[in-house]
Every structure is written in C-alpha cells, then in structure tokens.
C-alpha positions in Angstrom: 44.7 14.3 19.0 44.5 16.3 22.2 41.5 18.5 22.7 43.9 21.0 24.3 45.9 21.2 21.0 42.8 21.7 19.0 41.5 24.3 21.4 44.8 26.2 21.2 44.7 26.2 17.4 41.0 27.3 17.3 41.7 30.1 19.9 44.7 31.4 18.0 42.6 31.5 14.7 39.7 33.1 16.6 41.9 35.9 17.9 43.1 36.5 14.3 39.4 36.6 13.2 38.6 39.1 16.0 41.6 41.4 15.2 41.7 41.3 11.4 38.2 40.1 10.6 36.9 36.8 9.2 38.0 34.2 8.4 41.1 34.4 10.7 43.8 33.4 8.3 47.2 32.3 9.4 50.1 30.5 7.7 50.8 27.1 9.2 54.3 28.4 10.0 52.8 31.2 12.1 50.7 28.8 14.1 53.8 26.6 14.7 55.7 29.8 15.8 52.9 31.0 18.1 52.1 27.8 20.0 54.4 26.0 22.4 53.8 22.6 20.7 55.7 20.3 18.4 55.1 21.1 14.8 53.9 17.5 14.2 51.3 17.9 17.0 50.0 21.2 15.4 49.8 19.6 12.0 47.9 16.6 13.4 45.5 19.0 15.2 44.9 21.1 12.0 44.2 17.9 10.1 41.6 16.8 12.7 40.0 20.2 12.8 39.9 20.2 8.9 38.2 16.7 8.9 35.5 18.0 11.3 34.9 21.2 9.2 36.1 23.6 11.8 39.0 25.0 9.7 39.7 25.1 6.0 42.9 25.4 4.1 44.1 26.9 0.9 44.7 24.6 -2.1 48.4 24.0 -1.3 47.8 23.6 2.4 50.0 26.4 3.6 47.4 28.6 5.3 44.6 27.7 7.7 41.4 29.7 8.4 38.3 29.2 10.5 35.0 28.3 9.2 32.0 29.9 10.9 31.5 26.6 12.8 35.1 26.8 13.9 34.7 30.3 15.2 31.6 29.3 17.1 33.4 26.3 18.6 36.3 28.5 19.7 33.9 31.1 21.1 31.9 28.5 23.0 35.0 26.8 24.4 36.5 30.2 25.5 33.3 31.7 27.0 34.1 30.3 30.4 37.7 31.7 30.2 36.8 35.4 30.1 36.5 35.7 26.3 
C-alpha cells in the first residue's frame, strides 16, 4: 500500500480528532468521499493501518478512528507541512 494513501487517511482522521476531539471517528464512506482515491485503495490503506495499530474500527467495520499512536504518526508526518 502506498505511504501517501496511508498518510492521507491518517491526516484526515487527525483533522477530525483536532476539530471534534479524540479519537477522530469517521465512517468509511466519509473517508471515501473526502479523498480523491479509489475506494479499494482506501480500504486497503485502512486495513494496513489497522494491522499496524494506527487505527481501530468498530465491530462491524463501518467506522474508523485513530489510536493515540496513529495520531502521533499523523502529527509527526505533518509537522514538516505546517501542521
């Protein structure tokens, strides 16, 4: 999976965390609508991030949210981009 795809997903969830508070929850459909990527690419990115413990999901896998490690990874990656 592309590091760019994962970064975009983490950044989107981190913005949600910043605006609405932890843990930065979004429906998978909201992520698909917000990012200019193929849904299959987004789902693969979410799966990879989940496997690495940077995001978690509800039991029926319809919402995604950041773990503290995921928020830290997003913040670290964005620190050079004016975040």
